[in-house]
SERO-4910 file (N, C-alpha, C, O; in steps of 0.05 Angstrom, whole numbers):
BEGIN
 pado doro    nc1    nc2    nc3   cac1   cac2   cac3    cc1    cc2    cc3    oc1    oc2    oc3
  Met    A    518   1272   -817    486   1265   -815    479   1239   -812    482   1219   -825
  Ala    A    465   1246   -784    457   1213   -769    432   1207   -790    417   1223   -801
  Ala    A    432   1177   -791    413   1163   -799    401   1185   -831    382   1202   -834
  Pro    A    422   1174   -850    420   1191   -877    392   1177   -903    379   1189   -920
  Gly    A    392   1153   -897    368   1141   -905    348   1152   -896    333   1151   -916
  Asn    A    335   1165   -877    314   1175   -870    319   1204   -853    305   1212   -834
  His    A    341   1217   -866    345   1247   -855    364   1262   -878    388   1258   -884
  Ser    A    342   1284   -889    365   1304   -904    367   1337   -895    347   1352   -891
  Met    A    389   1343   -894    390   1370   -889    376   1391   -913    382   1394   -937
  Leu    A    362   1401   -901    349   1426   -921    365   1453   -920    369   1468   -939
  Tyr    A    373   1456   -895    388   1483   -890    403   1476   -867    396   1460   -849
  Glu    A    433   1495   -871    446   1493   -841    460   1518   -844    464   1528   -866
  Asn    A    469   1532   -813    488   1551   -803    496   1550   -785    491   1529   -773
  Glu    A    510   1565   -775    518   1565   -744    498   1567   -727    505   1566   -703
  Arg    A    473   1569   -731    456   1568   -708    434   1551   -707    422   1548   -686
  Val    A    427   1541   -728    410   1528   -736    418   1504   -753    438   1504   -767
  Arg    A    396   1479   -749    404   1459   -778    365   1450   -783    351   1446   -763
  Val    A    355   1448   -806    341   1444   -814    340   1415   -829    354   1409   -848
  Val    A    321   1400   -817    332   1373   -820    299   1357   -830    283   1358   -811
  Gln    A    290   1344   -853    273   1332   -863    269   1301   -859    281   1285   -874
  Thr    A    253   1295   -842    254   1261   -834    236   1250   -852    214   1261   -850
  Arg    A    236   1234   -866    219   1205   -878    219   1181   -866    240   1175   -856
  Ile    A    199   1165   -865    199   1131   -850    174   1126   -871    155   1139   -879
  Leu    A    184   1099   -878    166   1092   -899    151   1074   -884    166   1064   -866
  Pro    A    129   1065   -885    105   1042   -867    132   1010   -872    139    997   -892
  Gly    A    139   1010   -849    152    976   -839    178    990   -840    195    974   -832
  His    A    193   1019   -846    213   1015   -846    228   1025   -816    214   1032   -796
  Ser    A    251   1024   -815    263   1033   -779    286   1054   -787    296   1049   -809
  Thr    A    295   1075   -773    312   1091   -769    342   1069   -754    336   1052   -737
  Pro    A    371   1072   -764    384   1062   -756    385   1085   -719    371   1105   -714
  Val    A    406   1071   -701    407   1086   -681    420   1110   -684    440   1108   -698
  His    A    414   1134   -675    421   1159   -674    418   1180   -656    420   1168   -634
  Thr    A    416   1202   -651    414   1225   -637    406   1248   -654    409   1251   -678
  His    A    390   1270   -629    378   1298   -632    399   1309   -617    392   1308   -593
  Arg    A    426   1319   -619    437   1337   -599    431   1368   -591    443   1380   -573
  Trp    A    412   1378   -606    404   1405   -598    370   1402   -595    359   1383   -606
  Pro    A    355   1420   -581    326   1420   -581    324   1428   -614    339   1432   -632
  Ser    A    292   1428   -609    290   1435   -632    251   1444   -636    235   1440   -617
  Val    A    239   1457   -669    216   1452   -667    212   1426   -689    229   1417   -704
  Met    A    186   1417   -686    181   1397   -709    155   1404   -721    133   1405   -710
  Phe    A    159   1408   -741    129   1401   -758    127   1374   -775    143   1362   -790
  Val    A     96   1368   -765     99   1340   -781     80   1348   -803     62   1365   -800
  Phe    A     87   1334   -827     63   1336   -851     55   1310   -856     33   1311   -867
  Ala    A     60   1293   -855     42   1267   -859     53   1249   -830     76   1249   -821
  Ser    A     34   1235   -822     38   1221   -794     31   1189   -802     19   1181   -822
  Ser    A     45   1170   -779     40   1147   -774     40   1140   -755     48   1155   -738
  Asp    A     31   1115   -747     46   1104   -720     71   1102   -721     84   1100   -741
  Leu    A     82   1104   -694    109   1111   -695    114   1089   -667     98   1086   -649
  Val    A    141   1074   -668    146   1071   -637    181   1074   -634    196   1062   -649
  Arg    A    187   1090   -618    211   1098   -607    223   1074   -593    207   1060   -581
  Phe    A    253   1066   -593    261   1057   -583    295   1063   -573    311   1072   -590
  Asp    A    304   1057   -541    327   1069   -543    350   1050   -549    343   1028   -556
  Asp    A    380   1055   -548    401   1040   -566    397   1014   -552    416   1000   -561
  Leu    A    383    999   -536    391    977   -517    357    962   -537    353    938   -532
  Gly    A    342    974   -552    309    967   -556    294    969   -539    278    951   -545
  Asn    A    286    979   -517    265    985   -504    250   1002   -512    259   1024   -519
  Val    A    230    997   -512    209   1018   -521    210   1037   -506    208   1033   -482
  Leu    A    214   1063   -514    215   1094   -500    181   1106   -504    167   1116   -487
  Met    A    173   1100   -533    149   1118   -543    126   1101   -565    133   1098   -588
  Asp    A    102   1092   -558     94   1080   -574     60   1096   -586     37   1093   -576
  Thr    A     67   1112   -607     47   1136   -612     15   1119   -613     -8   1129   -610
  Gly    A     22   1091   -620    -11   1071   -615    -22   1074   -592    -45   1082   -588
  Gln    A     -7   1068   -577    -20   1071   -547    -15   1099   -535     -9   1101   -512
  Ser    A    -17   1115   -549    -14   1144   -542    -44   1159   -540    -58   1158   -560
  Ala    A    -49   1166   -530    -81   1193   -532    -79   1212   -549    -98   1219   -563
  Glu    A    -53   1224   -549    -49   1244   -559    -41   1238   -588    -23   1222   -593
  Val    A    -58   1253   -613    -36   1252   -636    -32   1282   -651    -47   1301   -655
  Pro    A     -2   1278   -656     14   1299   -661    -13   1312   -687    -31   1304   -702
  Ala    A      0   1337   -680    -20   1353   -693    -11   1365   -728      3   1384   -731
  Leu    A    -18   1355   -742     -8   1363   -766      1   1389   -773    -14   1403   -759
  Asn    A     18   1405   -785     29   1427   -795     25   1446   -776     16   1469   -781
  Ser    A     34   1433   -742     33   1457   -721     60   1448   -704     65   1427   -693
  Pro    A     74   1468   -704     96   1462   -689     96   1454   -658     85   1465   -639
  Ala    A    114   1428   -661    118   1422   -634    153   1424   -618    174   1420   -630
  Trp    A    152   1431   -591    179   1427   -586    186   1402   -570    174   1387   -555
  Leu    A    210   1405   -581    228   1375   -572    247   1384   -555    253   1408   -554
  Glu    A    259   1364   -538    282   1374   -524    304   1346   -540    297   1323   -545
  Pro    A    328   1357   -544    345   1334   -545    349   1305   -540    345   1300   -516
  Leu    A    356   1285   -554    341   1256   -552    372   1249   -557    390   1260   -570
  Pro    A    371   1225   -539    395   1205   -535    396   1185   -558    382   1193   -577
  Pro    A    404   1168   -560    415   1152   -578    385   1127   -578    376   1112   -560
  His    A    378   1130   -602    346   1124   -603    339   1109   -638    353   1114   -657
  Ser    A    315   1092   -638    314   1085   -664    284   1089   -670    266   1083   -653
  Val    A    280   1099   -695    244   1092   -695    237   1076   -717    251   1075   -738
  Lys    A    211   1060   -714    197   1046   -730    171   1052   -749    151   1047   -736
  Asn    A    168   1057   -762    139   1067   -776    118   1040   -772    111   1032   -794
  Val    A    108   1028   -755     87   1006   -757     59   1015   -760     39   1002   -757
  Gly    A     62   1039   -768     33   1049   -787     33   1036   -812     45   1015   -817
  Asp    A     11   1055   -835      4   1037   -861     13   1069   -877     10   1068   -901
  Ala    A     22   1094   -870     26   1108   -882     64   1124   -882     81   1120   -865
  Glu    A     65   1135   -900     88   1151   -888     90   1171   -873     76   1191   -876
  Phe    A    107   1168   -856    117   1193   -832    134   1217   -847    154   1210   -858
  Arg    A    128   1241   -848    149   1260   -853    145   1283   -843    122   1292   -842
  Ala    A    166   1298   -832    168   1317   -812    189   1335   -824    203   1330   -844
  Val    A    189   1359   -808    217   1376   -816    225   1387   -786    207   1396   -771
  Gln    A    247   1387   -780    257   1399   -751    277   1414   -755    298   1409   -767
  Val    A    265   1440   -740    288   1461   -735    298   1465   -711    290   1478   -692
  Glu    A    326   1445   -716    346   1443   -690    357   1470   -687    364   1484   -705
  Ile    A    357   1476   -659    371   1502   -652    396   1496   -645    398   1480   -626
  Lys    A    419   1505   -656    443   1497   -639    456   1512   -616    474   1501   -602
  Asp    A    444   1542   -611    454   1557   -595    429   1566   -578    421   1589   -575
  Ala    A    416   1538   -567    397   1546   -558    401   1556   -523    383   1551   -506
  Ser    A    422   1568   -518    432   1583   -490    414   1602   -495    412   1622   -480
***
């Protein structure tokens, strides 16, 4: 399991993997990937910054006009090596349903 301090496996079989992500305020994940596309449900949001494996900013939710809708599904493509830092005041908590056989 990538970034085990922030991710926990809720379910897995040969077709899907369900992973819960928690990032406390001020905390960061280690560099990891998401190799499969997924559907993400955000249950608790905060301001996040995503970095590539070289430390370059890929996304900053504090600079985005779009706020993730809570408890609504969002499609995510696979993600290359990255880390995420919670720069907000609240915990970030989400569940991703990764689709292993997305073909």
